[in-house]
Short mmCIF file of the C-alpha atoms (twelve columns), coordinates in Angstrom:
data_MODEL
# 
_entry.id   MODEL 
# 
loop_
_atom_site.group_PDB 
_atom_site.id 
_atom_site.type_symbol 
_atom_site.label_atom_id 
_atom_site.label_alt_id 
_atom_site.label_comp_id 
_atom_site.label_asym_id 
_atom_site.label_seq_id 
_atom_site.Cartn_x 
_atom_site.Cartn_y 
_atom_site.Cartn_z 
_atom_site.pdbx_PDB_model_num 
ATOM 1   C CA . MET A 1   153.107 38.028  92.641  1 
ATOM 2   C CA . SER A 2   150.783 39.040  94.558  1 
ATOM 3   C CA . ARG A 3   151.860 41.830  94.887  1 
ATOM 4   C CA . ALA A 4   151.756 43.169  91.372  1 
ATOM 5   C CA . ILE A 5   148.252 41.313  91.549  1 
ATOM 6   C CA . THR A 6   147.182 43.720  94.664  1 
ATOM 7   C CA . PHE A 7   148.938 46.695  92.573  1 
ATOM 8   C CA . ALA A 8   146.546 45.636  90.050  1 
ATOM 9   C CA . GLY A 9   143.484 45.386  91.166  1 
ATOM 10  C CA . LEU A 10  144.179 48.046  93.554  1 
ATOM 11  C CA . ALA A 11  145.001 50.102  90.114  1 
ATOM 12  C CA . VAL A 12  141.764 49.115  88.211  1 
ATOM 13  C CA . LEU A 13  139.309 49.227  91.329  1 
ATOM 14  C CA . LEU A 14  141.003 53.178  91.408  1 
ATOM 15  C CA . VAL A 15  140.118 53.994  87.376  1 
ATOM 16  C CA . LEU A 16  136.458 52.350  88.072  1 
ATOM 17  C CA . ILE A 17  135.553 54.275  91.003  1 
ATOM 18  C CA . GLY A 18  137.363 57.247  89.072  1 
ATOM 19  C CA . LEU A 19  135.165 56.661  86.255  1 
ATOM 20  C CA . ALA A 20  131.232 55.968  88.301  1 
ATOM 21  C CA . VAL A 21  131.997 59.692  90.118  1 
ATOM 22  C CA . LEU A 22  133.327 61.071  86.379  1 
ATOM 23  C CA . GLY A 23  130.033 59.361  85.392  1 
ATOM 24  C CA . VAL A 24  127.634 61.045  87.882  1 
ATOM 25  C CA . ARG A 25  129.043 63.894  87.465  1 
ATOM 26  C CA . ALA A 26  128.481 64.244  83.876  1 
ATOM 27  C CA . CYS A 27  124.853 62.616  84.491  1 
ATOM 28  C CA . ALA A 28  123.593 65.259  86.923  1 
ATOM 29  C CA . ARG A 29  124.980 68.088  84.104  1 
ATOM 30  C CA . GLU A 30  122.840 66.374  81.804  1 
ATOM 31  C CA . GLN A 31  119.931 66.742  83.922  1 
ATOM 32  C CA . ASP A 32  120.722 70.441  85.361  1 
ATOM 33  C CA . ALA A 33  121.001 71.527  81.511  1 
ATOM 34  C CA . PRO A 34  116.912 71.397  81.016  1 
ATOM 35  C CA . SER A 35  115.676 72.688  84.323  1 
ATOM 36  C CA . SER A 36  118.355 76.037  83.223  1 
ATOM 37  C CA . THR A 37  116.402 75.727  80.124  1 
ATOM 38  C CA . ILE A 38  113.466 76.094  81.812  1 
ATOM 39  C CA . ASP A 39  114.061 78.305  84.874  1 
ATOM 40  C CA . ALA A 40  115.560 81.128  81.685  1 
ATOM 41  C CA . SER A 41  111.998 79.608  79.836  1 
ATOM 42  C CA . ARG A 42  110.383 80.813  82.892  1 
ATOM 43  C CA . ASP A 43  112.147 84.334  83.605  1 
ATOM 44  C CA . ALA A 44  111.971 85.888  80.041  1 
ATOM 45  C CA . ALA A 45  108.119 84.831  80.107  1 
ATOM 46  C CA . LEU A 46  108.176 87.063  83.633  1 
ATOM 47  C CA . VAL A 47  110.164 90.018  82.291  1 
ATOM 48  C CA . GLY A 48  107.628 89.843  79.204  1 
ATOM 49  C CA . GLY A 49  104.167 89.513  81.325  1 
ATOM 50  C CA . ALA A 50  105.763 92.087  83.480  1 
ATOM 51  C CA . ALA A 51  106.234 94.579  80.155  1 
ATOM 52  C CA . GLU A 52  102.992 93.778  78.984  1 
ATOM 53  C CA . GLY A 53  101.613 94.404  82.339  1 
ATOM 54  C CA . ASN A 54  103.087 98.008  82.388  1 
ATOM 55  C CA . ALA A 55  101.979 98.525  79.489  1 
ATOM 56  C CA . ILE A 56  98.479  97.336  79.560  1 
ATOM 57  C CA . THR A 57  98.382  99.486  82.526  1 
ATOM 58  C CA . ALA A 58  99.302  102.781 81.016  1 
ATOM 59  C CA . ASP A 59  96.943  102.482 78.603  1 
ATOM 60  C CA . ALA A 60  94.281  102.632 81.031  1 
ATOM 61  C CA . MET A 61  95.530  105.692 82.968  1 
ATOM 62  C CA . THR A 62  95.730  107.195 79.441  1 
ATOM 63  C CA . ASN A 63  92.549  106.397 78.663  1 
ATOM 64  C CA . ALA A 64  91.064  107.156 82.127  1 
ATOM 65  C CA . ALA A 65  92.844  110.501 81.966  1 
ATOM 66  C CA . ASP A 66  91.465  111.168 78.423  1 
ATOM 67  C CA . ILE A 67  87.888  110.273 79.370  1 
ATOM 68  C CA . ALA A 68  88.554  112.852 82.976  1 
ATOM 69  C CA . ALA A 69  89.320  115.584 80.721  1 
ATOM 70  C CA . THR A 70  86.805  115.424 78.284  1 
ATOM 71  C CA . THR A 71  84.176  114.820 81.373  1 
ATOM 72  C CA . LYS A 72  85.138  118.364 82.820  1 
ATOM 73  C CA . GLU A 73  85.498  120.232 79.255  1 
ATOM 74  C CA . ASN A 74  82.147  118.499 78.432  1 
ATOM 75  C CA . GLU A 75  81.229  120.546 81.605  1 
ATOM 76  C CA . ASN A 76  82.430  123.770 80.721  1 
ATOM 77  C CA . ALA A 77  80.981  123.517 77.604  1 
ATOM 78  C CA . ILE A 78  77.425  123.274 78.899  1 
ATOM 79  C CA . ARG A 79  78.000  125.795 81.774  1 
ATOM 80  C CA . SER A 80  79.502  128.362 79.682  1 
ATOM 81  C CA . ALA A 81  76.774  128.002 77.145  1 
ATOM 82  C CA . PRO A 82  73.548  130.264 76.864  1 
ATOM 83  C CA . GLY A 83  71.496  129.174 79.866  1 
ATOM 84  C CA . GLY A 84  73.935  127.080 81.819  1 
ATOM 85  C CA . ASP A 85  74.583  129.541 84.258  1 
ATOM 86  C CA . THR A 86  69.834  129.192 85.077  1 
ATOM 87  C CA . ARG A 87  69.114  127.246 88.626  1 
ATOM 88  C CA . VAL A 88  68.284  123.532 88.169  1 
ATOM 89  C CA . PRO A 89  66.159  122.371 91.153  1 
ATOM 90  C CA . ALA A 90  68.030  120.718 93.787  1 
ATOM 91  C CA . ALA A 91  66.926  117.216 92.888  1 
ATOM 92  C CA . SER A 92  68.149  117.089 89.248  1 
ATOM 93  C CA . ASN A 93  71.219  119.034 90.610  1 
ATOM 94  C CA . ARG A 94  72.135  116.041 93.198  1 
ATOM 95  C CA . ALA A 95  71.263  113.702 90.883  1 
ATOM 96  C CA . ALA A 96  73.871  115.157 88.225  1 
ATOM 97  C CA . LEU A 97  76.267  116.294 90.511  1 
ATOM 98  C CA . GLY A 98  76.284  112.520 92.594  1 
ATOM 99  C CA . ARG A 99  76.787  110.809 89.047  1 
ATOM 100 C CA . LEU A 100 79.735  113.486 88.213  1 
ATOM 101 C CA . CYS A 101 81.365  113.075 91.778  1 
ATOM 102 C CA . LEU A 102 81.588  109.523 90.858  1 
ATOM 103 C CA . ARG A 103 84.975  110.233 88.232  1 
ATOM 104 C CA . PRO A 104 88.347  110.284 89.895  1 
ATOM 105 C CA . SER A 105 88.040  113.880 88.452  1 
ATOM 106 C CA . TYR A 106 85.732  114.867 90.994  1 
ATOM 107 C CA . HIS A 107 86.758  113.417 93.408  1 
ATOM 108 C CA . ALA A 108 88.600  116.575 94.945  1 
ATOM 109 C CA . ASP A 109 85.922  119.147 93.809  1 
ATOM 110 C CA . PRO A 110 84.402  120.838 96.979  1 
ATOM 111 C CA . ARG A 111 81.594  120.579 95.310  1 
ATOM 112 C CA . CYS A 112 81.633  116.643 95.683  1 
ATOM 113 C CA . ALA A 113 82.361  117.250 99.357  1 
ATOM 114 C CA . ALA A 114 79.580  119.724 99.837  1 
ATOM 115 C CA . LEU A 115 77.336  117.265 98.879  1 
ATOM 116 C CA . GLN A 116 77.832  114.557 101.105 1 
ATOM 117 C CA . ARG A 117 77.128  117.531 103.324 1 
ATOM 118 C CA . PRO A 118 74.057  117.047 105.266 1 
ATOM 119 C CA . GLY A 119 71.061  118.773 103.645 1 
ATOM 120 C CA . ALA A 120 73.328  119.563 100.395 1 
ATOM 121 C CA . GLY A 121 71.283  119.191 97.648  1 
ATOM 122 C CA . THR A 122 71.954  123.256 96.197  1 
ATOM 123 C CA . ALA A 123 75.953  122.400 96.009  1 
ATOM 124 C CA . GLY A 124 77.557  123.620 92.880  1 
ATOM 125 C CA . ARG A 125 75.490  126.155 91.684  1 
# 
């Protein structure tokens, strides 16, 4: 009889250990579920934020290109108008060209490079 009690006690002990392990695993899965939901939400927000950032950057670049094109068109219209080839005093030319050279569309313009050299001021006319 003592063997039967020992065997029964051992069986009960094994069942209890099995239930405890299964219970711990189930509890761990329940705790992981909210974490995976948070991870998925965070990932979706990052993707959405990156897409929105790219759209904003593309819009800004398009606007900058439009502004640069308008500036060039304005300069061409002024220079091709009657009297557009009239000499401008060096100080006025330097001031006007200096402002234009701040725009990205003029950075590569040789007149802007000439403006940076010592004694510049008549560049561009």
